[in-house]
N, C-alpha and C positions, 0 to 999 in steps of 0.2 A: 489335683493337678495344678489348680490355680494357686494353692498355698505353696507348692514347690516352686512354681514359677516366680512368685513374689519373693520367696526366700533367695532364689538365685539372683534376681535383680538387685535385691538389697545387698547381698554379698558382693556382687560386682561393683556396686556403688561405693561400698566401704573400701574396697581395694583401690578403686580409682582415686578416692579421696586421699588415701594414705600415700599413694604414688605421687599425687600432686604436691602434698606437703613435703615429702622427701625431696622432690624435684626443686621446690622453691628453696629449701634449705641448702641444697647443693649449689644452686645458682647464687645464693647469697654468699656462701663460702668462697665460691670461685671469684665472685665480684670483689670480695674483700681481699683475696689473694692478689687479684689483678691491681687493685688500688695500692696495696702495700708494695708490690713489685714496681709499679710505675713511680711511686714516690722514691723508692730506693734507687731506681735508674736515674731519676731527676737529680737526686742528691749526688750520686756518683758523677753525673755529667757536670754539675756545678763545681764539684771538687776537682775534677779533671781540668776544667777550664781555668780555675784559680791556680792550679799547679802550673799549667802551661803559661799563664800570665806572669806568675812569679819567676819562672825560668826565663821568659822573654825580658822581664824587667832586669833580672840579674845579668843577662847577656848584654842588654843595653848599657847598664852601668859599667860592665867590663869593657865594652866597646868604647864608651866615653873615656874611660881611664886610658885605654890604649891610644885613642885619638889625641888626648892631651899630651901623653908622653911622647908621641911622635912629633907633635908641634914643638915641644921643648927640645927634643933631640935634634930636630932640623935647625934649631936656632943656636946650637952649640958652636957652630963654625965661626960666627961673628960675636959670640958671647952676649947676645941680646935676645930678648923675647918680646914679641909684639903683643902688648896687653890690650890694645885698643881696637884694632881693625879686624882681627880674626873673629868670625861669627861663632857665637856660642849659644845662640837662641834657637830652640826647636831644631836641633840637629838630628837627622835620621840615621839610625843604626838598624839595618834590617827592617823589621816592621815596628820598631820602637823609636821613641824620640827622647832626647835628653836636653837639659838646659844646664848651663854652668852659671850659677848665680853668685853675685858679689854685691857688697853694699854700694849704694849710690850716695857718694859723699856730698853731692850737690843738692840732692833732694831726698830727705829721709822718708818721704811718703811713698817712694817708688824704689824698685829694685833695678839693678843693672846686671848685664850679662858679660862674662869674660873672666879671664884669669886675674888673680890678685897675688902680688909678690909677698907671700907670707914670710919668706926668708929675709925680706928687706926690713921687717919689723924688729924692734929690740924689746927686750924684757926690762921694764923700768925698775924691777926689783933686783936685777943682777947686773945691769949695764954699768960699765965703769964711767968715770968722769969724762974721759976722752970720747967714749961712745955717745954719751948724752950731749956733749957739746957739738956733735955733728948733726943733731936734729935741727930741722928748719925752725928759726926763730928762737932757739935755745940761747940763754945767756949764762954766763959763769955763775951769777948769783942764784938763778933758778936751779941749775944743775947741782950745785953744792947743797942747796936747800933740799932738793929731792933726796940726796944721799943722807942728809941729816934726818929727814923725815922717816926714811925706811930703816936706818940702822938702829941698834938697840942701846947705843951709848948716849951720853948727854954732852959729848964734846962737840963744839961748834966748828964746822969747817969754815974755810976762808970765804966769806960772803954768804954762808949758810945761816941756819937758824934752828934753835931749839925752843923749848917751851917758854923761856924767858921772853922771846920775841912775840910769840903768838898770844900770850896772856895779856899783853899790853894793847892788843887790838880793840876796836870798838865792840866787836863780838868775840870775846876771848875764848880760846880753846887750847888744849895741850898738844904738843908735838906728838905724833902717833908713836914713833920709835918702833915701828913694825912694818912689814911689807904692805904695799898698796894693794887694795882689793879691786879697784876699778881705775880706768884711765882718768875719769873725771875727777878722781880724788886729788890729782896734782894741782887742781885749782885752789886747794886749801894751802898749798905750799907757798912760801915766800917767793915773790918774783913772778908768780904765775899770771898769765894774761889770757882771757877767753879767746881773743882773736888768734893766739898761737895754737890753741887746741881746736877750736871750731871753724876758724876762718873768719874773715871780716864780716860777711853777711850774717852768719849765725850769731856772732858776737854782738852785732848791732841789734839784732832781734832780742837777744837776752837782755841787753842793757835797756832797750826800749820798754820791755815788759817790767823790768825793775823800776824804771822811772814812772811808768803808768801806775803800778801798784802802790808806789810810795806816795804819789801825789793825788791819787784818785779821790781821797777824802778831803782834800783841801779845796774849799769853795772857789777860790780864785782860779785854780788850775784844773778843776774837775773836767771841764769841757775839753780843754786841750789834752788832758791825760787820756780821756776816752778816745780822742782822735788818734793819739799816738798808739794806743792799744789796737784801734781799728786798723791802723797802718801795719802793725805787726801781723795781725791776722791776714790782711790782704797780701802781705809779702809771703805768707805761708799758703796762699791760695785758698784760705778758709773764708770765703766771701759771706757765709751765713753769720759767722761770729763777728766779722768786720762790720757788716750791716747793723748788727745789734749794738756794737760798741759806738758806731756813729749815731745811732738812734738815741743812745743814752746821753751822748754829747748834746744832741738837740733838746732832750728833756731838761738838761741843765741850762742851756742857752738856746732858746727857740729861734733867735735871730742869727745864729752862728752860720754864716754863709758857707764856710769851708766844710762844716759838718754836713749840711744839706747836700752840697755838691758831691762829697765823697760817698755819702750814703746812696745817692742816686747812681753813682758809678758802680758801687758794690752790688746794688740791687739789679742793675742791668746785667752784670756778669753772672749773678746768681740765677736770674731768669733764663739766660742763655744756657747755663749749665743744666738747670732742671728741665729745660725744654728739650 
């Protein structure tokens, strides 16, 4: 009897152990399925959210286009468009926002918001002489020289120039006789002036940089050149480089009162900015 009872207990124990192992495996499988399903649901949720965001962005873009078109249409009656006062920064369309960005011609470190009259621009590679002469600051000499620069022949226009002129310069080069690749390229053309292209302030900055770089190695002008360079950086609101330039002027001439004064001024602004 005792042996039978022991065999029965042993058999039940083996069955219970087998059931436990099977149960553990089933739980592991179910847990794995739950994890896979949860990950799939999360991925689907993110994908859906991205799709909704893309649709909202597209709707905001279309709304921005319609808004701008309505602004232009409303201005057709008097044939003018207000490019300055209309708000184009953080405009709300439904749950989205849009910005209309344009270059800031007075500060190239910042952007501006609003419309820009692209139709008012001309293509320098195809504009006629009459169209070029209508540009602000354009001279007859510069206009004809631009035409000579971009055309493929070697005939000199009235007041224009071909390679014969450019090869006689201090830093000679050939007339391109092909289309301009950048707007700045017109500065290579006879009659060009930087203030016509950049405006007076930017032209002064460029000339000051050239002066400073040219005279920076001359012992007599070194301190003044560093001060000019510092003034250039200060005009560009780059007070760190301005302070460094003034400091270099002080190294050249430790008693230079102007350099000390301007360095202190730049350091004050730099401290306020960093603070």
